matplotlib code that plots the C-alpha trace (Angstrom):
import matplotlib.pyplot as plt

x = [29.2, 29.2, 26.0, 25.2, 23.2, 20.3, 20.6, 24.1, 22.2, 21.2, 24.6, 26.4, 29.0, 29.4, 31.2, 29.5, 31.8, 33.7, 32.0, 32.3, 29.1, 29.1, 26.0, 25.0, 24.8, 21.4, 19.6, 16.1, 13.9, 10.4, 7.5, 4.8, 1.3, 0.5, -2.4, -1.5, 0.2, 2.0, 4.0, 7.4, 10.6, 12.2, 15.5, 16.4, 20.2, 21.7, 21.8, 18.1, 17.1, 19.6, 18.6, 14.8, 15.4, 17.2, 14.9, 11.9, 13.5, 14.3, 11.0, 9.2, 11.8, 12.7, 15.9, 17.8, 15.6, 12.1, 10.9, 8.3, 5.6, 4.4, 1.3, 2.1, 2.8, 6.5, 6.1, 5.4, 8.1, 6.7, 7.0, 10.7, 12.2, 9.8]
y = [-5.6, -4.1, -2.5, 0.8, 1.5, 3.2, 6.3, 7.0, 7.9, 11.0, 12.0, 11.8, 9.6, 7.1, 6.4, 4.7, 1.9, 2.9, 1.0, 0.8, 1.0, -0.1, 1.0, -2.4, -3.6, -4.7, -2.2, -3.9, -6.8, -5.3, -7.5, -7.0, -7.0, -10.1, -8.8, -11.2, -13.9, -14.7, -11.7, -11.4, -10.1, -7.2, -6.4, -2.5, -1.5, 1.5, 3.1, 2.3, 4.3, 7.1, 7.6, 7.3, 10.1, 12.3, 11.8, 12.7, 15.7, 17.4, 16.3, 18.2, 21.1, 19.8, 21.4, 21.2, 24.0, 22.0, 19.5, 17.0, 14.7, 11.7, 9.8, 6.9, 3.3, 2.9, -0.9, 0.4, 1.7, 5.3, 6.1, 4.8, 6.5, 9.7]
z = [12.8, 16.2, 17.4, 18.4, 21.5, 20.8, 23.3, 21.3, 18.7, 20.4, 21.9, 18.5, 20.5, 17.9, 14.6, 11.6, 10.0, 6.5, 4.1, 0.4, -1.7, -5.2, -7.4, -8.3, -4.4, -3.4, -1.2, -0.8, -2.1, -2.9, -3.3, -6.1, -5.4, -7.1, -9.2, -12.2, -10.5, -7.2, -5.7, -6.7, -5.0, -7.1, -6.3, -5.9, -6.1, -5.0, -8.4, -8.7, -5.4, -6.3, -9.5, -8.7, -5.8, -8.1, -10.9, -8.7, -7.2, -10.5, -11.9, -8.9, -8.6, -5.1, -3.8, -0.5, 1.2, 0.7, 3.1, 2.5, 4.2, 3.1, 4.2, 2.2, 4.0, 4.2, 2.9, -0.5, -2.9, -3.6, 0.2, 0.3, -3.0, -3.6]

ax = plt.figure().add_subplot(projection="3d")
ax.plot(x, y, z, "-o")
ax.set_aspect("equal")
plt.show()
């Protein structure tokens, strides 16, 4: 895959590659805290992330006019999908 120079991101002078994403494609591997044993890698799929985000928005009554700010650490699942 080609790289995009960071400066181009601000100018909009790049085209993202056309890729197909399936709902069972892997998005991330998040590790458990290991409170009951060694930490374990939990595989998250596209479907997991999308449904979690949609469910949270529905539950909280969030729509496209709302803006959110999180103080959660980005290495944690809550900050990434909620």
